[in-house]
N, C-alpha and C positions, 0 to 999 in steps of 0.2 A: 446448826439449824439454819436453813435458807430462809431469808426474809421474804415475805410476800410482797411483790411489786405492785404498786398502785396501777389501776388501769390508765391507759393513755388514748389519745386520738387514733393511734394505729390500730386499736381494737375497740371500735365503737360499740359493739354488742356488750362486751365486758364492762365498758364504762357505763352504759345505760343500766345494766343489771346492778352495778354497784350503787347507783343513785337510788334505784328501787329498794335495795336492801337497806340503805341508810334511812330511807323514809319509813320503812316498816319498823326498823330498830327503834326509831324515835317514839313510836306509838305503843311499844310493849308495856303491859301493865306494871311489871316489877319496877320499871324506871320512873313511873309516874304516880304511884299510889301513896307513898309515905307522906307526902306533904299535905294530903287531903284527908287523912284518917282522923276521926275525932278521938277523944280520950274515952277509955272504957266507962260505961255508965254505972250507976248505983245498982241497977238490976242486971238483967242478962242481955247479951248481944246476939241477935238473930241475923244471919246473912241470907239474903234472897237475891236471886239474879237470873238473867237470861241474856243470851247473845253469843255471837261467834267467839268473843274474847272471854266468855264466862269462866272457862276452866282456868285460864291463865290469871284472870282477876282473882279467882278464889285462892289460887296458890299464893299470889302476892299478899293477900290479906292474911292468910295463915302464917306466912313467913314474917310479917311485920307486926302482927297483933301480939301484945304481951302474953307470954306463955302461961302466966298465972291467972289471966283473965278469961272467964268463960266465953266460949265461942262455938256456935253451931249453925246449921242452916242447910239450904238446898239451892243449887244453881243448875240451870239447864243450858247446854251448848249443842252445837251441831254435831252430828255423827262424825267421828274422826278428828274432832277439834279439841279434844282434851290433851294438853301437853303432858309429857312424862313428868311424874312427880319428882321434884328435886330430892336427891338422896338425903335422908335424915329428917325430912319435913313430915311431921305427924299430920294425919288427916283429921280435920275438925269440921270441914264443910263437905257435904256430899255433892258430887258432880254427876249428873246424868246427861244422856244424849238423846236427841230427837231430830226430826227431819227439818230441812230447810232447802228451798224456799216455800215448799208446799207442806203445811203441817201434817202431823200424823198422830196416831193414838198415844205414842210415847210423850209427845209434847202436851197433849191433853192431860195425861196422867200427872205430868210434872207440874202443870199449872194448877191442877186441883190440889195437889199436895202443898204447893207454895201458898195458895190461898188459905188452906186449912191451918198452916203453921202460924198464921197471924192471930188465931184465936187465943184469947187470954192475955194479950199484951197489956202492960200497964204503963203509967207515966214514967216509971223508973227504967224502962227498957229502951234499948236502941235497936233499930233495924237498919242494917247496912245493905243497901240495894246496889247490886253490881249490874249495870245495864250497858249493853253494847249493840251494835247493828246486828240484825238478824233476830232480835228478840221478838219482833212481831209474829213471825211464824213459829218460833220455838215456844212462846208463851201463849198457847191457844186455849181459850175457854169460851166456847160459843155462847152468845147471848140467848135470851129466852126466845124459843121458836126456831132455833137453828140447831142443826146437827153438825158433827165433825165433817161429814160429807159435804154439807152446804158450804162450810168454811173453806174446804179444800177447793171446791169448784169456783167459788167467788175469788179466792186468792189467786188461783191459776189464771182466771180471766183478767184480773187486775194486772198481773205480771205481763200478760201478753197484749194488753190494751194500749200501751204507750203512756199510761197515766204516770205522772211524776210521783215521787215518794211522799210528798205532802198530801196529795190526793188519796193515794192508796191507804195511808195511815189514818186519814180522817174517817174513811169507811171502816177500817179495822177497829178503831177505837169504839165506834158506836155499835159494832156487832160483837162486842166482847164483854165479859163479866170481870175482866182483870186489867185491861188497858185503859188509857185515857184518864189516869189518876185514880182508878178504882182500887188498885193494889195499895196505894198510900192511904186511901180512905179506910180500907180494911185494917190497916195497922194502927189507927188511932186508938188510944191516946199516946202511943209510944212516939219517941222522936225518930224521924226517918231521915237518914243521910244517904243520898244517892250519889254514887261515883259512876260517871258515864264516859264512855269513849264515843266521840261523835263520828257518825258516818253520813251525815246529812248536810246539804248546802246551807250555810248560815248558822250551823251548830244550834238549831232550835231544839232545846231539850224536850219539848213537848212532842216532837216528831220522832226522835231517836227511839227505836223499838216501840213506837206508838205511845210513848210517855206513860208507862204504868204508874209512875209516882209523881206525875206532874199535872197540874190543873190544865184543862183542855178548853181553849177558847172557840174551837169549832163546834158546830151544832148538828143536830139530827137532820135539819134542812140541808146543810152543806153535804152531808153524806148521801142523802137522797138524790141531790142534784148530780153528784159525781157518778152515782150508779146509773142515772138516766143518761148522762153525757156519753158514757162508754158502753151503753147497752147491756149492762150486767143485771141479770134478774135475781131477785131474792124472793123468798116465800111471801105470799100475800099478807100473812099475819105480821111479818117483820116489816114489810113496807108500810103497813098501817101504823105500827108502833113508831117507826121513824117519822111518819107524817104527823102524828100527834105528840111527838116529843117524849114518848115513854122510855126511849133508850138513851136519854141524855146523860152526858158524862159530868163529873164534878168540875165546876167552873172556878176561875180565879176568885179568891175570897171565901171559898168553902171552908168552914171552920174545922173540918176533919183534916185539912191539909195545912193547918196553921203551924205545925211543928216539923214541916218538911223543908229540906234544903238540898240543892243539887250542885255538884262540882264537876266541871269538865276536866278530866285528867289527861286527855289526849285529843287532838283535833287534826283535821286534814291540813290546815294552814301550818301547824307546827311541823308536820312531816315534810311538806313542800319546802319550808324554810330550811330544814335540815339537809334536804337534797341539794338545795341551791348552795348552801354553805360548802357541802362536799364538792360540788362542781367547781366552785371558786378556788377551793384548796388544790384542785388539779390544774389551775391556771385558766379556767374557762369563765367567760361571762355567764351569768345565770339570771333569768327573768322568770318571775312567777306571775302568770296571767291572772289566776283566780283560783280559789278553792271552792267556788260556788257555781261552776259551769253545769248547766242542765241542757236538755234538748235531746232530740233524736240522735243516737250515737253516730250513725253514719254521716249525718249532716254536721255534727260537731267535728268529726274527722276531716270533712272537706274544708271547714273554716280554718282548722289548724294547718292543713296543707297549704292553703293560700298564704298564711302568715309565714310558714317555713320557706315556701318558694320565694316570696318577696325578700326574706332575709338572706337567702342564699344568693340572690341576684343583686344584693346591696341596695334594695329599694324600700326597706322598712326602717323603723326607728331602733330596731335591734341590730347589734353589730356582731357578725360572725368572726371567729368561731364562738359559738354560744350554745347554751342549753335553754330551752323554753319549757317551763313546767306548768302543769295545771291539774286541778282536781275537781271534785264535785260528784254528781250522780246523774249520768245520762240515762236514757231509756231506749228500749228496743220494741218497736211494734212488729209483732210476728206476722209475716205475710202469709196469705192463704197459699196452700200448696196445690199444684196441679196433680191430677190423678196419676198415681204411680211414681211421683217425684219423691225421692228420699227426704226424710225429715232432717232439717238443719240442726247443727249442734254448735253451741257457742253462747257467749254472753255479751255484755256491754263493751268490754275492752276489745274483744275480737271484732265486733261490729264496727267499732271506732277505727280499728286498724285497716279493715277492708275499705271503708270510706276514705280514709287517709291515703292508702296506697293508690286507689283509683284516681283521686284528685291530684296526687303528686305526679303520676304518670311517668315514674322512673327518674324523677328529678335527682340530679347528681348532688352529692354533698349533704344529703338529708337522711338521717336514720331516726327511728322512733321506737319507743316501747310504751305500751299501754297495758296495765295490769291492775287487777283488784288487789288491794292491800291485805285482804283476808286469805289470799292464795288460791281462790276459787272464782273463776269467771262464769257466773250463772250456775249450772249444775254439772259442769264438766270437771276434769281433773287438772286443767291448766289455769294459771292465774291470768294469762293474757297472751299477747303476741308481740313479735318484733316486725318492723318494716325497714327494708334497706333499699338503696338505689336500684338494686337488681332484682327486687322482689317480683315484679311483673314479668321480667325476662325469664327468670327461673320457673315461674308458674307456667308461662307459655311453652317452655321446653318440656314440661310434664303434661301438657294438654289441659291445664286447669284454666277455666274461664272465670275471672273474678265476678263479672256481672251475674253469672249463673249462681254463684255462691251467695252473693248479696241478695238475690231474689228469693232465696230460701233461708236466709239468716244462718248460713253455714260457715262460720269462721274457722271452726276446727277442721272441717273438710278441706278448706283452702290452705291454711297455714301448717297443718300437721305434715303433709307430704314434703313441704319445703324445709322442715326441721326448724320452723320459726315460732313454735309455741313456747311460751314462758311457763315452765313447770317448777313450782316451789314447794308444793304441799301446803297444808294449813299453816298459817303464820302465827295464829293465836292472838291476833288483834284485828282491827277493822276500822280504818279511816277512809274507806271507799276508794274511788277511782284514783289512780296515779298515772299520769301521762308525762313523758319526757321526750322532747324532740331535740336531737343533736344536729346542729347546722355547722359544718366545718368550712 
């Protein structure tokens, strides 16, 4: 059997992909769940969950939970994100699929069923909540005065507005009957243990999937101001309910949440650290900028380009050859399209790569990979994209104008003809953006 050779500087693309794969591997649920599982309770154990990692988290709990202990429940994940069931693993938790990032009727039905399962719980029971990024869209249960169509429209407008994740989830919490601590309140008086995989800057558990089991410190007034700031309309009755506080969420100190606890089982920082360790094992210096980087994707790309250029020219505090890593959750403000202009395709990672490539201007000795750790950049089939020193030259040879693609947020249309999309398929976890710049 031929041993697999580790990637080297002679193959920058393979090296960058290796670091991405290591980061994803570090965040897989089966590797991180056992240490945080409580002991079986006197009563029954109910598993409820939502998120892109939901299927993999459910499988991990089924594999680790004592076979003789009762276990049942329902988890919702994104279409196509349920991993193959391990051979010989009996199914005790139902996994269903729904739409992301814009909710659909399947997500609505799953949320209704999940909330119904909380009925009749006692102090002797345990609720294991498995929460990961994407749960906000997947666990959709419109508040009073809202329809599913309203939620779809509001969600899409938020996604295209440039609002950051904290702002979006503040709105989502207050327009829901299950988010912002409401699911935990419905589980009282049972003990609630939430296992969560963070996909948000700062690992704020009240923001991950809009915190369905976590007390919410934001207010109706906050949600109303965010809607006003981004010009997003809601029905007049809902605006009135927000204005008078009728849609307020459970707050810190709410007695219904007294028996709730939350454990972070995987975080962006852990994945970045794992990638840095892998780079060092290959003889490279590795620097982790931050796991909390936010901002407009293309602008964040330009800042990373400036850092990479100065490093390549020996003018920064980082010493080449090295890898510069970062994470977080950037945003994309969708630009208006001119009449007849094709709709752009892409997500945060691709937009970052376009901004990066433009600012690098063909800088020698700099390669980069940016990809979402869930394997899907926005709503496309790619995880992200690669940038090389010859990206702009190869694009020009094919008649591709980067400025035109940036103007319509069309990362897929730019990188696909170059063969520079990163395609992984669903990874069954989600610790958000992963960016690696290789400076040789």
